[in-house]
C-alpha positions in Angstrom: 51.5 119.4 107.6 54.3 118.3 109.9 54.1 114.7 111.0 55.2 113.8 114.5 57.9 111.2 114.9 57.5 108.8 117.7 60.7 107.8 119.4 59.0 105.7 122.1 59.8 102.3 120.7 63.1 102.9 118.8 66.0 101.6 120.8 68.4 100.4 118.1 71.9 101.7 117.4 73.0 102.1 113.8 76.6 102.6 112.7 76.8 104.5 109.5 79.9 104.5 107.3 80.2 106.7 104.3 83.2 108.6 103.1 81.0 111.3 101.5 80.5 114.0 104.2 77.2 115.3 102.8 75.6 111.9 102.6 76.8 110.8 106.0 75.6 114.0 107.6 72.1 113.9 106.0 71.6 110.2 106.7 72.9 110.7 110.3 70.4 113.5 110.8 67.5 111.5 109.3 68.3 108.5 111.6 68.5 110.7 114.7 65.3 112.5 113.9 63.7 109.1 113.5 64.9 108.1 117.0 67.9 105.8 116.3 71.1 106.1 118.2 73.7 106.8 115.6 77.5 106.2 115.4 79.0 107.9 112.4 82.3 106.8 110.7 84.2 108.5 107.8 85.3 105.2 106.2 85.5 101.5 106.7 88.6 101.6 109.0 86.9 104.2 111.1 83.7 102.1 111.3 85.7 99.1 112.6 87.5 101.2 115.1 84.3 102.7 116.4 82.6 99.4 116.5 85.5 97.9 118.6 85.3 100.8 121.0 81.6 100.7 121.4 80.6 98.2 124.1 76.9 98.1 123.4 74.9 96.3 120.7 75.1 97.7 117.2 71.9 96.6 115.6 72.6 97.7 112.1 75.7 98.5 110.0 74.7 101.0 107.3 77.7 101.3 105.0 78.6 102.7 101.6 80.1 100.0 99.4 82.8 102.0 97.8 85.1 103.7 100.3 88.8 104.3 100.7 91.0 102.1 103.0 88.3 99.4 103.4 85.2 98.8 101.3 81.8 98.4 102.7 81.8 94.7 101.7 85.1 94.2 103.7 83.6 96.0 106.7 80.4 93.9 106.5 82.4 90.7 106.3 84.4 91.6 109.4 81.1 92.6 111.2 79.6 89.2 110.2 82.6 87.5 112.0 82.9 89.8 115.0 79.3 90.9 115.5 77.1 88.3 114.0 74.0 89.8 115.6 74.4 93.0 113.6 72.2 93.4 110.5 73.9 94.7 107.3 72.5 97.3 104.9 74.9 98.4 102.1 74.4 101.6 100.1 75.6 102.1 96.6 75.0 104.2 93.5 75.7 101.3 91.3 74.0 98.0 90.7 77.3 96.3 89.9 78.1 95.7 93.6 75.7 92.7 93.8 78.4 90.0 93.6 78.3 89.9 97.4 79.3 86.8 99.3 76.6 87.0 102.0 72.9 86.5 101.1 71.8 88.0 104.4 73.0 91.5 103.5 70.6 94.0 102.0 71.3 96.8 99.5 69.8 100.3 99.1 70.8 102.2 96.0 71.6 105.8 96.0 70.0 108.3 95.6 67.1 107.5 98.0 64.5 109.4 99.9 64.1 109.7 103.6 61.0 107.4 103.4 62.9 104.8 101.4 65.8 104.9 103.9 63.7 104.6 107.0 61.4 102.0 105.4 64.4 99.8 104.4 66.0 100.1 107.8 62.8 99.1 109.5 62.5 96.1 107.1 66.1 95.0 107.7 65.8 95.3 111.5 62.5 93.4 111.5 64.0 90.4 109.7 64.5 87.4 111.8 68.0 85.8 111.5 66.5 82.4 110.9 64.9 83.6 107.7 67.7 84.8 105.4 66.7 87.0 102.5 68.7 87.5 99.3 70.7 90.7 98.7 68.6 93.0 96.5 68.6 96.5 95.2 65.8 99.0 95.5 65.4 101.3 92.5 66.0 104.9 93.6 63.0 106.5 92.0 60.3 103.9 92.2 61.2 102.2 95.4 60.6 98.8 93.7 63.0 96.0 93.9 65.2 96.5 90.8 67.6 93.6 91.1 67.8 90.3 92.8 70.5 87.8 93.6 69.3 84.3 92.6 71.7 82.3 94.8 75.2 81.9 96.1 77.9 82.7 93.6 75.5 84.1 91.1 75.4 87.7 89.9 72.6 90.1 90.3 70.1 90.2 87.4 67.4 92.7 86.8 63.9 91.7 87.9 62.0 90.0 85.1 65.1 88.9 83.3 65.2 85.1 83.0 68.1 82.7 82.8 71.6 83.0 84.3 
């Protein structure tokens, strides 16, 4: 059974930055099929250049964490300064990236499914800026939150693990 995708209400623009061509291409296609306008960048520097050239609103930065020339965290920090209205969703294959300076950024761990990606994007875009949420990781196979960041300056700890 093929499900129909409604593009009627999706108006957001997403800038995706990932240095891995295959991942960038697949994610870009998923987002376009879902109805998002997509700007694709090959790395962090390219993402910042494309953002600067783009005159419209970029609703979401979807960036890999580990990239050459500029990391996703560096790109996200610059976006937070230059485009504070843009939501941030970082992607990584490692839980070790959680020592992130901004509690409003979200994390999606690789690998992920189409459903996990689109659900996470909807969740991040639906967040109101006056209700910050801590950075957290979603476990790739279960879709459950696998890691949480308890507060500023504290490192990620697995869900269910007490103490600091």
